[in-house]
N, C-alpha and C positions, 0 to 999 in steps of 0.2 A: 158088342159089350165095351170094347176098348174106346169106341167113339162117345160113348155115354160118359165113361170115366173122364176122357179128356174134356168133354163138354162141361161136366161138373166142376173139374178142376179150374177150367177157365173162368167159368161163372163165379166160383169162390174167390179167385184172385181178384176180379174186377170189383166185387163187392169189398174186399179187404182195402184194396188201393183206392177206391172212391172214398171210403170212410177216412183214411189217412189224409188224403188230399183236402176233403172238407174240413177236418179238424185243424189242418194247417192254416186255414183261412179264418179261424175264429179269432185270432188275435187275443186281446184281453177284453173283448166285448163282454160286459156284465160282471167282470172280475174287478174288485177294488183293491189294487195294490197300494199299500202303504209302506213307506220306507222310513223307519224311525231312525233319528240321528240323535248325536249327544254334542253339547256345547258347554264349555265351562268358562268361568269368569267371575267378575264381582259386580253386584247390582249397582247401576249408577241412577236409574230412574224407576220408580214404581208410580204407575198412573191408574188409580182405581177406577176412575170414571171411564177410561178407554179401555180398561181391562187389559194393561200390557205392563210388561217389565223390560227393561233395557239392561243388558250386561255388557261389560267392557272387558277387554283382554289386551294385553300387550304382546305383540309377536314381532320379532326382528326390529325393535324400536318404533313400530307402528302401533297405535292404539286403534283397536278394532271395536265397534259397537254392533250389537245385534238386538233386534227388538222382537219379542215374543208376545202373543196374545194369550190369554188364559181364560178359562170358563169354569163352570161349576164342576166338570169332571177332572179338572187338573188336581193331581195330588201333590200336596206339600209335605215333604218329609225331612226329619232331623233325627239323626241317631236311630234310625229304623222305626221312628214313631211318627203318626200323622200330625201335621200342624196346619195352620190356615194362612191364608194371605196375610193377615195381619202380623204374623210372626216374621215375615220378611222384612228386612231393614236394608237401607242403601248402605253400601260396604260390606254386605254379606257375600262370602265366597259360595257360589252355587254351581250345581251341575244341572243342566237342563236337558231333559229327554224330549224330543219334539218331533213333529212332523208337519210337512208341508200341506196346507189345505188352501187351494186356490192361490191367491196372492199372499196370504198370511201364513206365518208360522206359529202353530198351536203347540204350547207347552203342555205336555201331558203328565210330566213329573217334573218337580223342581226340588232337588235335594239340597239343603242347607248343609254347607260344610265341604272340605276337600274330599277328593277321590280316595 
């Protein structure tokens, strides 16, 4: 009886450990991890044909520019009210919530105004 119990515990341990080892090798296969980021600045360029906006920001006496693509799912907001791309103007202060998609940076939300 003792041998049967030891054999069952050994078998159960092997099954549990093999599942843990197998799960450790899964990595992120099939998992789409999206990291959303935020950037603030002033709109310097709006290109409706290329569907991009460029914002600039001054940090430590350096002027930095970042270009974002937008699409039909990009939300434009001002004072918690939905707006459209047509409401964006060069010189507007904006907050852009974005994520990196391949080589481009896709704006998911553009909020007009300061934080």
